[in-house]
C-alpha positions as CSV (number, residue, x, y, z in Angstrom):
1,X,133.3,155.8,-276.1
2,X,130.2,153.6,-276.9
3,X,129.6,151.0,-274.2
4,X,132.6,152.4,-272.1
5,X,130.7,154.9,-270.0
6,X,129.0,152.4,-267.7
7,X,132.1,150.6,-266.4
8,X,133.6,154.0,-265.5
9,X,130.4,155.1,-263.8
10,X,130.5,151.8,-261.8
11,X,134.0,152.5,-260.7
12,X,133.1,156.0,-259.5
13,X,129.8,154.7,-257.9
14,X,131.6,152.1,-255.9
15,X,134.2,154.6,-254.8
16,X,131.5,156.9,-253.6
17,X,129.7,154.0,-251.9
18,X,126.5,154.7,-253.7
19,X,124.0,152.0,-254.5
20,X,122.6,151.4,-258.0
21,X,119.1,152.0,-256.6
22,X,120.0,155.4,-255.4
23,X,122.0,156.4,-258.5
24,X,119.6,155.3,-261.1
25,X,116.3,155.9,-259.4
26,X,113.7,157.0,-261.9
27,X,116.2,156.5,-264.8
28,X,117.0,152.8,-265.2
29,X,115.5,149.6,-264.0
30,X,117.8,147.2,-262.1
31,X,118.4,145.1,-265.2
32,X,119.2,148.2,-267.3
33,X,121.6,149.5,-264.6
34,X,123.4,146.1,-264.5
35,X,123.7,146.0,-268.3
36,X,124.9,149.7,-268.5
37,X,127.6,149.2,-265.8
38,X,128.8,146.0,-267.5
39,X,129.2,147.8,-270.8
40,X,126.5,145.9,-272.7
41,X,124.4,149.0,-273.4
42,X,124.5,152.8,-273.2
43,X,121.9,155.2,-271.8
44,X,120.3,158.4,-273.1
45,X,122.4,161.6,-272.9
46,X,119.9,163.3,-270.5
47,X,120.0,160.3,-268.2
48,X,123.8,160.3,-268.3
49,X,123.9,164.0,-267.3
50,X,121.5,163.3,-264.4
51,X,123.8,160.5,-263.3
52,X,126.8,162.9,-263.3
53,X,124.8,165.4,-261.4
54,X,123.9,162.8,-258.7
55,X,127.6,161.9,-258.5
56,X,128.4,165.7,-258.1
57,X,130.8,165.5,-261.0
58,X,131.4,167.7,-264.0
59,X,131.6,166.3,-267.5
60,X,135.2,167.4,-267.8
61,X,136.1,165.5,-264.6
62,X,134.3,162.4,-265.9
63,X,136.1,162.7,-269.2
64,X,139.4,162.8,-267.4
65,X,138.5,159.7,-265.4
66,X,137.2,157.9,-268.5
67,X,140.5,158.6,-270.4
68,X,142.5,157.4,-267.4
69,X,140.5,154.2,-266.9
70,X,140.2,153.3,-270.6
71,X,143.7,154.4,-271.6
72,X,142.4,156.9,-274.2
73,X,144.6,159.9,-275.1
74,X,143.3,163.4,-275.4
75,X,143.1,164.8,-278.9
76,X,144.5,168.3,-278.9
77,X,144.0,170.8,-281.8
78,X,146.8,173.1,-282.8
79,X,144.9,176.1,-281.4
80,X,144.4,174.3,-278.1
81,X,148.0,173.4,-278.1
82,X,149.1,177.0,-278.5
83,X,146.7,178.1,-275.8
84,X,148.0,175.6,-273.3
85,X,151.7,176.4,-274.2
86,X,151.2,180.1,-273.6
87,X,149.1,179.5,-270.5
88,X,151.9,177.5,-269.0
89,X,154.5,180.1,-269.7
90,X,152.4,182.9,-268.3
91,X,151.5,180.9,-265.2
92,X,155.3,180.7,-264.5
93,X,155.8,184.4,-265.2
94,X,153.3,187.0,-266.5
95,X,156.0,188.7,-268.5
96,X,157.2,185.6,-270.3
97,X,157.9,186.0,-274.1
98,X,155.1,185.3,-276.5
99,X,155.9,184.8,-280.2
100,X,154.1,186.9,-282.9
101,X,152.5,183.7,-284.1
102,X,151.2,182.9,-280.7
103,X,149.7,186.3,-280.3
104,X,148.0,186.1,-283.8
105,X,146.7,182.6,-283.1
106,X,145.2,183.6,-279.7
107,X,143.6,186.7,-281.0
108,X,142.0,184.7,-283.9
109,X,140.8,182.0,-281.6
110,X,139.3,184.4,-279.0
111,X,137.7,186.9,-281.4
112,X,136.3,184.6,-284.1
113,X,135.0,181.7,-282.0
114,X,131.4,181.8,-281.0
115,X,131.5,179.3,-278.2
116,X,134.0,178.7,-275.3
117,X,134.2,176.0,-272.6
118,X,134.8,177.1,-269.0
119,X,138.4,175.8,-269.3
120,X,139.0,177.9,-272.4
121,X,137.6,181.0,-270.7
122,X,140.0,180.4,-267.8
123,X,142.9,180.1,-270.2
124,X,142.0,183.2,-272.2
125,X,141.6,185.2,-269.0
126,X,145.2,184.2,-268.1
127,X,146.5,185.0,-271.5
128,X,144.6,188.2,-272.5
129,X,146.5,190.4,-270.1
130,X,149.6,190.1,-272.4
131,X,147.8,191.0,-275.6
132,X,147.7,194.5,-277.2
133,X,145.2,196.8,-275.5
134,X,142.6,196.8,-278.3
135,X,142.5,193.0,-278.6
136,X,142.6,192.6,-274.9
137,X,139.6,194.9,-274.4
138,X,137.6,193.3,-277.2
139,X,138.2,189.8,-275.8
140,X,137.4,191.0,-272.3
141,X,134.0,192.4,-273.5
142,X,133.3,189.1,-275.3
143,X,134.1,187.0,-272.3
144,X,132.0,189.3,-270.1
145,X,129.0,188.6,-272.4
146,X,129.6,184.9,-272.4
147,X,129.9,184.7,-268.6
148,X,126.8,186.8,-268.1
149,X,124.9,184.2,-270.2
150,X,126.3,181.5,-268.0
151,X,125.6,183.3,-264.7
152,X,123.6,180.5,-263.1
153,X,126.4,178.0,-263.6
154,X,128.6,177.0,-260.6
155,X,131.9,178.7,-260.4
156,X,131.0,181.4,-263.0
157,X,130.7,184.0,-260.3
158,X,134.4,183.5,-259.5
159,X,135.3,183.7,-263.1
160,X,133.4,187.0,-263.5
161,X,135.3,188.3,-260.5
162,X,138.7,187.3,-262.0
163,X,137.7,188.8,-265.4
164,X,136.8,192.3,-264.0
165,X,139.8,192.2,-261.6
166,X,142.1,191.6,-264.5
167,X,140.7,194.4,-266.5
168,X,140.8,196.7,-263.4
169,X,144.5,196.2,-262.9
170,X,145.3,196.5,-266.6
171,X,143.5,199.8,-266.8
172,X,145.3,201.1,-263.8
173,X,148.7,200.0,-265.1
174,X,147.8,201.9,-268.3
175,X,147.3,205.0,-266.1
176,X,143.5,205.1,-266.4
177,X,142.2,205.7,-262.9
178,X,138.6,206.2,-263.9
179,X,138.3,203.1,-266.0
180,X,140.3,201.1,-263.4
181,X,137.8,202.1,-260.7
182,X,134.9,201.2,-262.9
183,X,136.1,197.6,-263.4
184,X,137.2,197.4,-259.7
185,X,133.7,198.3,-258.7
186,X,132.3,195.6,-261.1
187,X,134.7,193.0,-259.6
188,X,133.5,193.8,-256.1
189,X,130.0,192.7,-257.1
190,X,131.4,189.2,-257.4
191,X,134.1,189.3,-254.7
192,X,134.2,186.8,-251.8
193,X,135.2,187.3,-248.2
194,X,138.6,185.8,-248.9
195,X,141.6,187.8,-247.6
196,X,143.1,187.8,-251.1
197,X,140.0,189.6,-252.5
198,X,140.1,192.2,-249.8
199,X,143.8,192.8,-250.3
200,X,143.3,193.1,-254.1
201,X,140.7,195.7,-253.5
202,X,142.9,197.6,-251.2
203,X,146.0,197.4,-253.5
204,X,144.1,198.8,-256.4
205,X,142.3,201.5,-254.4
206,X,145.8,202.6,-253.4
207,X,146.8,202.7,-257.1
208,X,143.8,204.9,-257.8
209,X,144.8,207.2,-254.9
210,X,148.3,207.5,-256.4
211,X,147.1,208.2,-259.9
212,X,144.6,210.9,-258.7
213,X,147.1,212.6,-256.3
214,X,147.9,216.3,-257.1
215,X,151.6,215.6,-257.3
216,X,154.1,212.8,-257.3
217,X,155.2,213.7,-253.8
218,X,151.6,213.4,-252.6
219,X,151.2,210.1,-254.4
220,X,154.2,208.6,-252.6
221,X,153.3,210.1,-249.2
222,X,149.7,208.8,-249.4
223,X,150.7,205.3,-250.3
224,X,153.9,204.7,-248.3
225,X,151.9,203.5,-245.2
226,X,150.3,200.8,-247.3
227,X,153.7,199.5,-248.5
228,X,154.9,199.4,-244.9
229,X,151.7,197.6,-243.9
230,X,152.4,194.9,-246.5
231,X,155.9,194.5,-245.2
232,X,154.6,194.4,-241.7
233,X,152.3,191.5,-242.7
234,X,155.3,189.5,-243.8
235,X,154.5,190.1,-247.5
236,X,157.8,191.5,-248.9
237,X,157.3,190.2,-252.5
238,X,153.8,191.6,-252.6
239,X,155.1,194.9,-251.3
240,X,157.8,195.1,-254.0
241,X,155.3,194.1,-256.7
242,X,153.0,196.9,-255.6
243,X,155.8,199.4,-255.5
244,X,156.6,198.5,-259.1
245,X,152.9,198.6,-260.1
246,X,152.6,202.1,-258.6
247,X,155.7,203.1,-260.6
248,X,154.3,201.5,-263.8
249,X,150.9,203.2,-263.4
250,X,152.4,206.6,-262.7
251,X,154.8,206.3,-265.7
252,X,151.9,205.4,-268.0
253,X,150.0,208.5,-266.8
254,X,153.1,210.7,-267.4
255,X,153.5,211.4,-263.7
256,X,156.8,209.6,-262.9
257,X,159.7,211.9,-263.5
258,X,162.5,209.8,-261.9
259,X,163.1,206.5,-260.3
260,X,163.5,206.5,-256.5
261,X,166.0,204.2,-254.7
262,X,163.0,202.3,-253.2
263,X,161.7,201.6,-256.7
264,X,165.1,200.5,-257.9
265,X,165.4,198.2,-254.9
266,X,161.9,196.7,-255.5
267,X,162.7,195.9,-259.1
268,X,166.1,194.5,-258.2
269,X,164.6,192.1,-255.6
270,X,161.8,191.0,-258.0
271,X,164.3,190.3,-260.7
272,X,166.1,187.9,-258.4
273,X,163.2,185.6,-258.5
274,X,162.4,185.9,-262.2
275,X,162.4,182.7,-264.2
276,X,164.7,184.1,-266.9
277,X,164.4,181.0,-269.1
278,X,161.1,182.6,-270.3
279,X,162.8,185.8,-271.5
280,X,165.2,185.6,-274.4
281,X,166.9,189.0,-274.0
282,X,167.3,190.4,-270.4
283,X,168.9,193.7,-271.6
284,X,165.9,194.3,-273.9
285,X,163.5,193.6,-271.1
286,X,165.2,196.2,-268.9
287,X,164.7,198.8,-271.6
288,X,160.9,198.2,-271.4
289,X,161.0,200.0,-268.0
290,X,160.9,203.7,-268.9
291,X,163.8,205.6,-267.4
292,X,165.4,202.6,-265.7
293,X,168.5,202.5,-267.9
294,X,169.1,206.2,-267.4
295,X,168.6,205.9,-263.7
296,X,171.2,203.1,-263.5
297,X,173.6,205.1,-265.7
298,X,173.3,208.1,-263.4
299,X,174.0,206.0,-260.3
300,X,176.9,204.3,-262.1
301,X,175.8,201.0,-260.6
302,X,174.2,197.8,-262.0
303,X,170.6,197.0,-260.9
304,X,171.8,194.3,-258.5
305,X,173.7,196.8,-256.5
């Protein structure tokens, strides 16, 4: 990368219509700036970081532009390759298959590494929701500590929101209303005014209401208006997903004796949009839904019906 930084900075500077005087003020003389941008010399690391700050550009973005302009290729380690592969699968569908080797590699990377980049943290936050509960909780606690140390960095507030939000929904889907509420309250400290954040809070508050209801009947009665509200907002997929999350949470808490027609319908509609190429055995996947096979057998109809 020696003597290649300057020409890339020059390209960005010209695109931003910024003068050399403005960009290098207090850092380089006019002659030094010319030699730097022509690739004759390099500059000190602290000066380079100041230049990036004045260009309002992260190092990762600069690295991307440097590779593109110089024709360099990114070196990817095996661990990074595994992380990226799994992230892409789970981005397409959160229930996509993970191989035992992928699970072991991700756990080893997350639990034994002492430093993470922001990009790695974002990737691990996507992946950890599919790991065994013990590993997931340990990774979550580790990432929470790392992000707390980076609290003054731009965008970290949003990452902390996502981290606690993920943990809240996972605890609720495990049937743990008290733990879920704890993480939901932590997430709220970092929430924005976005409609998506408000909806997430409402969705998970409804799950807490369902889990803490005195009976399954009361759980359904108390949350049915919310489902209808989602459908009224033109959010049918979100409504079906929430119906299945409620069923999942109640089943995990031992409070779901039988599948209702509405729950069967929600799952059937969700399955219509599943990218099945990420699941090797559809029949085995159906068996992961407690009581679903028995409910379909009793009705003597396939799920699609």
